[in-house]
Steps between C-alpha positions, in 0.01 A plus 500: 500500500501573868842336531632750236339795676652403844838431352749760625796403286647807335334743742828626636629577158181698418543703818868585405390600156236732643740653746755564222233644272391745771868603562549560130192708488607706795849557356356605165268742680785653696724531202230673294426739790859585556556556129204735487622686808853539364365614160297770671786602720726539201239720330474718820879542497504600140224760567692631797817532298313679217361741764853569640640559163223740406545719810883517458 
């Protein structure tokens, strides 16, 4: 059993999988944040346009 615990075969692959998983999580977070920001920015532009049309 100790031989199995001390065996480091496959450790490198696990490290790469963890790094890729963290990168994917970060990318998803950025995409969701940017999407939310752009959605709110579009709403603000629409409100500004409505205000401009109402005063004209």
